[in-house]
C-alpha positions in Angstrom: -29.1 14.6 10.5 -26.1 14.8 8.2 -23.9 15.9 11.2 -25.0 12.9 13.2 -24.2 10.6 10.3 -20.8 12.1 9.9 -20.1 11.8 13.6 -21.2 8.2 13.7 -19.1 7.4 10.7 -16.0 9.0 12.4 -16.6 7.0 15.5 -16.9 3.7 13.6 -13.7 4.5 11.7 -11.9 5.4 14.8 -12.8 2.1 16.4 -11.7 0.3 13.3 -8.3 2.0 13.4 -7.9 1.3 17.1 -8.6 -2.4 16.5 -6.1 -2.6 13.7 -3.4 -0.2 15.0 0.1 -1.4 14.4 2.0 1.1 16.5 -0.2 1.5 19.6 -3.2 3.7 20.1 -3.1 7.4 19.4 -1.8 9.3 22.4 -4.6 10.9 24.5 -3.0 14.3 24.0 -2.8 14.1 20.2 -4.6 17.2 18.9 -4.3 17.8 15.1 -3.1 21.2 13.8 -2.8 20.0 10.2 -4.6 17.3 8.2 -4.2 16.2 4.6 -4.9 13.3 2.2 -2.0 11.4 0.6 -3.1 9.3 -2.3 -1.9 8.0 -5.7 -2.7 6.2 -8.9 -6.2 7.5 -9.6 -5.9 6.2 -13.2 -8.8 8.0 -14.9 -9.9 5.4 -17.5 -11.0 5.8 -21.1 -14.0 3.6 -20.9 -15.2 3.9 -17.3 -16.0 6.7 -14.8 -15.4 4.4 -11.9 -12.1 6.0 -10.8 -13.6 9.5 -11.3 -16.2 8.5 -8.7 -13.5 7.1 -6.4 -11.9 10.6 -6.2 -15.2 12.0 -5.0 -15.7 9.3 -2.5 -12.1 9.8 -1.1 -12.7 13.5 -0.6 -16.1 13.0 1.0 -14.7 10.4 3.4 -11.9 12.8 4.4 -14.3 15.6 4.9 -16.5 13.4 7.1 -13.5 12.8 9.3 -12.5 16.5 9.5 -16.1 17.7 10.0 -16.5 15.3 13.0 -13.3 16.3 14.8 -14.3 18.8 17.5 -10.6 19.9 18.0 -9.7 20.5 14.3 -12.0 20.5 11.3 -9.5 21.5 8.6 -8.6 19.4 5.6 -5.6 21.4 4.4 -4.4 19.6 1.4 -5.1 16.8 -1.1 -2.0 15.0 -2.4 -2.1 12.8 -5.5 1.4 11.5 -6.3 1.1 10.6 -9.9 -0.6 8.4 -12.5 -3.5 10.8 -12.4 -4.6 9.3 -15.7 -4.4 5.9 -17.3 -3.4 6.9 -20.8 -2.3 10.5 -20.5 -4.9 11.9 -22.9 -6.2 15.4 -22.6 -9.7 14.1 -22.0 -8.5 12.1 -19.0 -6.6 15.1 -17.6 -9.8 17.1 -18.0 -11.8 14.5 -16.2 -9.3 14.2 -13.4 -9.5 18.0 -12.8 -13.3 17.9 -13.0 -13.5 15.0 -10.5 -11.3 17.0 -8.0 -13.0 20.3 -8.6 -16.4 18.7 -8.2 -15.7 17.5 -4.6 -12.9 19.7 -3.1 -13.9 22.5 -0.8 -12.4 25.9 -0.4 -9.6 25.7 2.1 -8.2 22.4 0.8 -5.2 22.9 -1.5 -4.8 20.3 -4.3 -1.2 19.2 -4.7 -0.5 16.7 -7.4 2.4 15.5 -9.6 2.3 13.9 -13.0 4.1 10.7 -13.7 6.5 9.5 -16.4 4.6 6.4 -17.3 0.8 6.6 -17.5 0.5 10.4 -17.5 3.2 10.6 -20.2 1.8 8.0 -22.6 0.0 10.2 -25.0 1.9 13.5 -25.1 5.5 14.4 -25.1 6.6 15.1 -21.6 6.9 18.9 -21.9 3.4 19.0 -23.4 2.1 16.8 -20.7 3.6 19.1 -18.0 2.1 22.2 -19.7 -1.4 20.6 -20.0 -1.3 19.5 -16.4 -0.7 23.1 -15.4 -3.5 24.3 -17.8 -6.1 22.0 -16.2 -5.0 22.2 -12.6 -3.6 25.7 -12.3 -0.6 24.2 -10.5 3.1 24.1 -11.4 4.2 20.5 -12.1 7.2 21.1 -9.7 6.4 23.1 -6.6 7.3 24.0 -3.1 4.1 25.1 -1.3 4.0 26.1 2.4 0.8 25.2 4.3 0.5 26.0 8.0 4.3 26.4 8.1 5.0 22.9 6.6 6.8 22.6 3.2 5.2 20.4 0.6 7.6 19.8 -2.3 6.6 17.9 -5.4 8.3 16.8 -8.6 6.5 15.7 -11.7 8.2 13.8 -14.5 10.8 15.9 -16.3 10.4 17.6 -19.7 13.0 15.3 -21.1 11.4 12.2 -22.5 14.6 10.1 -21.9 14.7 10.5 -18.1 12.5 10.3 -15.1 13.9 13.4 -13.4 16.6 15.6 -14.9 19.7 17.2 -13.4 18.0 20.6 -13.2 15.2 19.2 -11.2 17.5 17.5 -8.7 19.5 20.8 -8.3 16.2 22.7 -7.7 15.1 20.0 -5.2 18.3 20.3 -3.2 17.8 24.1 -3.0 14.3 23.6 -1.8 15.2 21.0 0.8 18.2 23.1 2.0 16.0 26.2 2.4 13.2 24.3 4.2 15.6 22.6 6.6 17.4 25.9 7.4 14.0 27.5 8.1 13.2 25.0 10.8 15.4 21.9 11.1 13.0 20.4 13.7 9.9 20.3 11.4 9.0 17.5 8.9 9.4 18.3 5.1 6.9 16.5 2.9 8.2 15.4 -0.4 6.1 13.8 -3.1 6.9 12.0 -6.4 5.6 9.0 -8.2 8.1 6.2 -8.1 9.3 4.9 -4.7 13.0 5.2 -3.8 14.5 1.7 -4.2 14.7 -0.5 -1.2 12.5 1.6 1.0 8.7 0.8 1.1 7.0 -2.4 0.1 7.2 -2.8 -3.7 10.4 -0.8 -4.2 13.0 -3.5 -4.3 15.0 -4.3 -7.4 13.1 -7.6 -7.7 9.7 -5.9 -7.3 10.7 -3.7 -10.2 9.1 -0.4 -9.1 11.8 1.5 -7.2 14.2 4.1 -8.6 17.6 5.3 -7.3 17.4 8.9 -8.5 16.7 10.4 -5.1 18.6 7.9 -2.9 21.8 9.8 -2.0 20.0 13.2 -1.8 17.3 12.3 0.6 19.7 10.6 3.0 21.0 14.1 3.8 17.6 15.2 5.2 16.2 13.4 8.3 13.2 15.8 8.1 12.0 14.4 4.9 8.7 12.4 4.8 8.6 11.0 1.3 5.3 10.0 -0.3 5.3 7.8 -3.4 2.9 5.5 -5.3 3.4 3.6 -8.6 3.6 0.1 -7.2 0.0 -0.2 -6.0 1.3 -2.3 -3.1 -1.1 -2.1 -0.1 -0.6 0.8 2.3 -1.8 -1.3 5.3 1.0 -3.7 4.9 3.5 -2.7 7.6 6.3 -2.6 5.1 4.7 0.4 3.4 6.0 2.6 6.2 9.8 2.7 6.2 12.4 4.6 8.1 16.1 4.9 7.7 18.0 8.2 7.2 14.6 9.7 6.5 10.9 8.4 6.4 9.2 7.0 3.3 5.5 6.1 3.0 3.8 4.1 0.2 0.4 5.5 -0.7 -1.2 2.4 -2.0 -3.5 3.2 -4.9 -7.0 4.3 -5.8 -7.1 1.7 -8.6 -6.2 -2.0 -7.8 -3.6 -3.6 -5.6 -0.4 -5.5 -6.4 1.9 -7.8 -4.4 5.2 -9.7 -4.4 4.8 -13.2 -2.9 8.2 -15.0 -2.7 9.3 -15.4 -6.3 5.9 -14.3 -7.7 6.0 -10.7 -8.5 3.3 -8.3 -9.8 0.7 -10.7 -8.4 -2.9 -9.4 -8.7 -5.6 -11.3 -6.8 -9.0 -11.6 -8.4 -10.5 -8.9 -6.2 -7.5 -6.5 -6.5 -9.7 -3.9 -8.3 -12.0 -3.8 -5.2 -9.3 -1.9 -3.4 -9.1 1.9 -3.2 -7.0 3.3 -0.4 -5.5 6.6 0.8 -3.9 8.0 3.9 -5.4 10.6 6.1 -2.4 12.3 7.6 -2.5 14.5 10.7 0.2 16.4 12.6 0.0 17.9 16.1 1.9 20.8 17.6 4.8 18.5 18.6 5.1 17.4 14.9 3.9 13.9 15.7 2.3 12.3 12.7 -0.8 10.1 12.7 -1.3 8.0 9.6 -4.7 6.4 9.1 -5.0 4.1 6.1 -8.5 4.3 4.7 -10.5 2.0 2.5 -12.6 4.5 0.6 -15.0 1.9 -0.8 -15.8 0.4 2.6 -15.6 3.7 4.5 -13.3 1.9 6.9 -10.0 2.4 8.6 -7.5 -0.4 7.8 -4.6 0.7 10.0 -3.1 3.4 12.1 0.4 4.5 12.9 1.7 7.3 15.1 5.2 8.6 14.4 7.1 10.8 16.8 8.5 13.8 15.1 10.5 12.2 12.2 12.8 15.2 11.9 14.6 13.8 14.9 16.9 11.1 13.7 16.5 9.3 17.0 12.8 8.6 16.2 13.1 5.6 13.9 10.9 2.8 15.2 9.9 1.8 11.7 13.2 0.6 10.4 12.9 -2.8 8.7 15.1 -4.4 11.4 13.0 -3.1 14.3 9.7 -4.0 12.7 11.0 -7.5 12.0 12.2 -7.9 15.6 8.7 -6.7 16.8 6.9 -9.2 14.6 5.4 -12.1 16.5 4.1 -15.5 15.3 0.4 -15.6 14.6 -1.7 -17.9 16.7 -4.4 -20.4 15.8 -7.2 -21.1 18.3 -6.4 -24.1 20.5 -9.4 -25.9 19.1 -8.7 -25.1 15.5 -8.6 -28.0 13.0 -8.1 -28.4 9.3 -10.8 -29.7 6.9 -9.1 -31.6 4.1 -10.9 -32.9 1.0 -8.9 -35.2 -1.3 -9.3 -35.1 -5.1 -7.5 -36.6 -8.1 -3.9 -35.8 -7.3 -5.0 -32.9 -5.1 -6.4 -31.9 -1.8 -8.4 -28.9 -0.8 -7.9 -27.5 2.6 -10.0 -25.2 4.7 -8.3 -23.7 7.7 -9.7 -21.4 10.4 -8.2 -17.9 10.3 -5.3 -17.3 12.7 -5.1 -14.3 15.0 -2.4 -11.7 14.9 -0.2 -11.6 18.1 1.4 -8.2 17.4 -1.3 -6.0 15.7 0.3 -6.5 12.3 -1.8 -8.2 9.7 -1.3 -11.8 8.6 -0.3 -11.5 5.0 0.1 -15.1 3.9 -1.0 -18.7 4.6 1.2 -21.6 3.4 0.2 -25.2 3.0 2.6 -28.2 2.8 2.2 -31.9 2.2 4.7 -34.4 3.6 4.9 -38.1 2.8 5.2 -41.0 5.3 8.9 -40.4 5.5 8.5 -36.7 6.3 9.7 -35.5 2.9 8.1 -32.4 1.4 6.2 -33.3 -1.7 3.9 -30.3 -2.4 3.4 -26.8 -1.2 1.2 -23.8 -2.0 0.2 -20.4 -0.6 -2.8 -18.1 -0.6 -3.2 -14.4 0.2 -5.7 -13.5 2.9 -7.8 -10.4 2.2 -5.9 -8.2 4.6 -5.7 -5.5 2.0 -9.5 -5.1 2.2 -11.8 -4.2 5.1 -12.9 -7.8 5.2 -13.0 -10.2 8.1 -12.3 -13.8 7.1 -13.2 -16.7 9.3 -11.8 -19.4 7.0 -8.9 -19.7 4.6 -8.9 -22.0 1.6 -5.8 -23.5 0.1 -5.1 -26.3 -2.4 -2.2 -28.7 -2.9 -1.6 -30.2 -6.3 0.6 -32.8 -7.9 0.2 -35.5 -5.3 0.8 -39.1 -6.1 -1.5 -41.8 -4.7 -0.7 -42.3 -1.0 -1.1 -40.9 2.5 0.2 -37.5 3.6 0.4 -35.2 6.5 -0.9 -31.8 5.5 0.0 -28.7 7.5 -0.9 -25.0 7.3 0.9 -22.0 8.8 0.1 -18.3 9.0 2.8 -15.8 8.2 3.5 -12.1 9.0 4.9 -9.6 6.5 8.3 -10.3 8.0 8.1 -14.1 7.5 7.4 -15.1 11.1 5.2 -18.2 11.0 2.7 -19.7 13.4 2.9 -23.2 14.7 1.3 -25.5 12.1 -2.1 -27.0 12.0 -1.8 -30.6 10.8 -4.1 -33.3 9.4 -3.8 -36.7 7.7 -5.2 -37.3 4.2 -5.2 -40.2 1.8 -5.1 -39.3 -1.9 -6.3 -42.0 -4.3 -6.9 -42.3 -8.1 -3.4 -41.4 -9.3 -0.2 -43.4 -9.5 3.3 -42.2 -9.5 3.7 -42.2 -13.3 0.7 -40.0 -13.8 1.7 -37.8 -10.9 5.0 -37.1 -12.5 3.4 -35.7 -15.6 0.8 -33.9 -13.6 3.6 -32.1 -11.7 5.3 -31.3 -15.0 2.1 -29.7 -16.2 1.7 -27.7 -13.0 5.3 -26.5 -13.2 4.7 -25.4 -16.9 1.5 -23.6 -15.9 3.3 -21.7 -13.1 6.1 -20.8 -15.6 3.7 -19.4 -18.1 2.0 -17.3 -15.3 5.4 -16.0 -14.1 6.3 -14.9 -17.7 2.9 -13.2 -18.1 3.4 -11.3 -14.8 6.7 -9.9 -16.1 5.5 -8.8 -19.5 
């Protein structure tokens, strides 16, 4: 009975991935020879066992996929790229190890790195590294070969004043040189906590999560596939897979999601803690890589990408410029219409969900209000639940700070690369507020947004 359940689950997930695939369906001749989990930010908490349980759920989901694959049943490795704990206490490290050991099977190699920030909160860095080794049995920095593929990991350095020290960078270069010389046509998997700046979603200087420590080094190795976490930005956002001189992949997070929306950084929607995601990564004999982004709470596949062997510098379809050029405007149904409800200086809008025209998710909806002269007088946005395995039929928005009068309200849907749909429009009359009151209302709204922006920074 259990085998039938596992097989059914795998079929359902495969269908979900196919429906949400951003890079075309998996080639018919793709047969895995390697499979592993890539995850991050498990954040074992002091006052809750929720994230301990999520580790078990993640492993059970991955095993259900591998068990149901008639061609290859292996789950070769389990990667966790930092912030294993929330506070870096010995108890939380113990619980992390217990959660892994309670669900991992023989034949799956655990490979994790410890991070500077959350894992290093409680202990001095050198003590943290030593205790990590004590509870996991792994070196904090490693070069492990599995099935002929190198997995290289760096934990935070022993020096409390720097993320990664000069000795680690010299060691990393030695490992990369040796792996590349061994087989220059094979991917090299590198894992560390913080993303390299200006690569994956959440790594820009404005986002605040990227570092430059590895920038110049990794550009020398087209074989590198770089896994990082830290930002908690959603893995099924197409910007979380990046290619340039090498390939970088954001791993999302087991514990909550975060976003940058325009000038609003570190934005956390109310349901952000309902997210827990990881990649199931597979390789075939031609070194093609299949990435399946999994929602481990919903047992669902959020997205799928297939990368031709990234060790070949010619295989770079996921450069930001190419992905932006491939992004097409979302489309509303031809019979779609807005429902607008006016209030005191506001109006609430219900819009039907738009449809993607390119397989990429719709990541934002924007609303605008224009006066009778066509001047823009109010705007707002809302984040659809694309980061969850949730189907939305309607999107709700609100416009504030409207003076008494008549307006044209419009809504557009937007891709990750800023490509917008044609607008849906409706007329609305707002009553109960005059221009004088509206002025002070807008001042109050601006002040509220300023306070929220300050809170997001600190």
